[in-house]
C-alpha positions as CSV (number, residue, x, y, z in Angstrom):
1,M,64.7,126.6,68.3
2,S,64.8,123.4,70.2
3,H,65.6,122.6,73.8
4,H,69.2,122.1,74.8
5,A,71.0,121.3,78.0
6,S,73.9,123.7,78.9
7,Q,77.3,122.5,79.9
8,E,76.3,123.3,83.5
9,D,73.2,121.2,83.1
10,V,75.3,118.3,81.9
11,I,77.6,118.7,84.9
12,F,74.6,118.8,87.2
13,T,73.1,115.7,85.7
14,N,76.5,113.8,85.9
15,R,76.8,114.8,89.6
16,V,73.2,113.5,90.3
17,E,73.7,110.3,88.3
18,S,77.1,109.6,90.0
19,C,75.6,110.4,93.5
20,Q,77.9,113.3,94.0
21,F,75.1,115.8,94.3
22,P,74.1,116.6,97.9
23,V,70.7,115.0,98.4
24,A,69.8,117.8,100.8
25,D,70.1,120.3,97.9
26,F,68.0,118.2,95.5
27,D,64.9,120.5,95.8
28,H,61.9,121.0,93.5
29,R,63.9,123.2,91.0
30,A,66.6,120.4,90.8
31,H,63.8,117.9,89.9
32,L,62.6,120.2,87.2
33,R,66.1,120.7,85.9
34,L,66.8,117.0,85.7
35,A,63.5,116.4,84.0
36,Y,64.3,119.1,81.4
37,V,67.7,117.7,80.7
38,Y,66.3,114.2,80.2
39,L,63.4,115.5,78.0
40,S,65.9,117.5,75.9
41,E,67.5,114.2,75.0
42,D,64.8,111.6,75.1
43,D,61.1,110.8,75.0
44,V,58.8,110.9,78.1
45,D,59.0,107.2,78.8
46,T,62.8,107.2,78.7
47,A,63.0,110.4,80.7
48,V,60.8,108.7,83.4
49,E,63.1,105.7,83.5
50,K,66.2,107.8,83.7
51,M,64.7,110.0,86.4
52,R,63.6,107.0,88.5
53,D,67.0,105.4,88.2
54,A,68.9,108.5,89.1
55,L,66.7,109.4,92.1
56,V,66.6,105.8,93.5
57,R,70.4,105.6,93.1
58,L,70.9,109.0,94.8
59,L,68.7,108.1,97.7
60,T,70.3,104.7,98.1
61,A,73.8,106.2,98.0
62,N,72.8,108.5,100.8
63,K,71.4,105.7,102.9
64,I,67.8,106.8,102.4
65,E,65.3,104.0,101.8
66,P,63.8,104.8,98.4
67,A,60.5,103.3,99.4
68,A,60.3,106.0,102.1
69,K,61.1,108.9,99.8
70,Y,60.7,108.1,96.1
71,H,57.2,108.8,94.7
72,E,56.5,107.4,91.2
73,T,53.4,109.4,90.5
74,L,55.0,112.7,91.3
75,T,58.1,111.8,89.3
76,K,56.1,110.9,86.2
77,A,53.6,113.7,86.6
78,W,56.3,116.3,86.8
79,I,58.0,114.9,83.7
80,L,54.7,115.1,81.9
81,A,54.3,118.7,83.1
82,V,57.8,119.7,82.0
83,H,57.2,118.0,78.7
84,H,53.9,120.0,78.3
85,F,55.7,123.3,79.1
86,M,58.5,122.5,76.7
87,S,55.9,122.1,73.9
88,L,54.7,125.6,74.7
89,T,58.1,127.2,74.9
90,N,60.0,128.3,71.8
91,G,63.2,126.5,72.8
92,S,65.7,127.1,75.5
93,A,69.5,127.0,75.7
94,S,69.5,125.6,79.3
95,A,67.3,124.3,82.1
96,D,67.5,127.6,83.9
97,E,66.4,129.6,80.9
98,F,63.5,127.1,80.5
99,I,62.4,127.3,84.1
100,D,62.7,131.1,84.1
101,K,60.3,131.2,81.1
102,N,57.9,129.0,83.0
103,P,58.0,130.1,86.6
104,E,54.6,128.6,87.4
105,M,56.3,125.2,87.5
106,L,58.2,126.3,90.6
107,D,54.9,126.0,92.5
108,A,55.2,122.4,93.7
109,S,51.6,122.4,94.9
110,I,50.4,122.8,91.3
111,M,49.9,119.0,91.2
112,L,47.1,119.4,93.6
113,T,45.1,121.0,90.8
114,H,45.4,117.7,89.0
115,Y,45.2,115.3,91.9
116,S,43.2,115.2,95.1
117,A,45.5,114.9,98.2
118,E,43.9,111.5,98.9
119,A,44.9,110.2,95.4
120,L,48.4,111.8,95.3
121,F,49.5,110.9,98.7
122,S,48.2,107.3,98.6
123,D,50.5,104.3,98.9
124,E,49.5,103.3,95.4
125,A,50.6,106.6,93.9
126,R,53.9,106.3,95.7
127,K,54.6,102.9,94.2
128,S,53.1,103.2,90.7
129,F,51.8,106.0,88.4
130,V,48.3,107.0,89.1
131,Q,46.3,109.1,86.6
132,P,45.1,112.5,87.8
133,D,41.6,112.3,89.4
134,L,40.8,116.0,89.1
135,D,42.2,117.4,85.9
136,P,44.4,115.6,83.3
137,I,47.9,116.9,82.9
138,P,48.0,118.4,79.4
139,R,50.0,116.5,76.8
140,P,51.4,117.9,73.6
141,G,49.2,116.9,70.7
142,G,46.7,115.4,73.0
């Protein structure tokens, strides 16, 4: 079984991409959901590009300066993490099903097992992807 986005996931993604999703409701689970949808359709690099574009557009549409809120390392690191968990999961029919199968991803602080706070919250990490300095993020086949 492979990973699929449900009709609700597609509607959610369209709302985010068209800036109709309330930015205040775009929480950690929503980030995971969007990452899952993009990864169910594309490779990691394309998913990162789509995620970056969607988040920057959503922030800009809500008059939030992307440089103040968007974090490149967290964006890519979570896509890598979702990709890893997708490789361990025997398919899902929706993002919700996938997340329910992998509830440990709901702990947003899990990235601090891979990154020191100093590295993760640096200006460099906000602007461009920084490799983990504590423990690599597992990659399928790697």
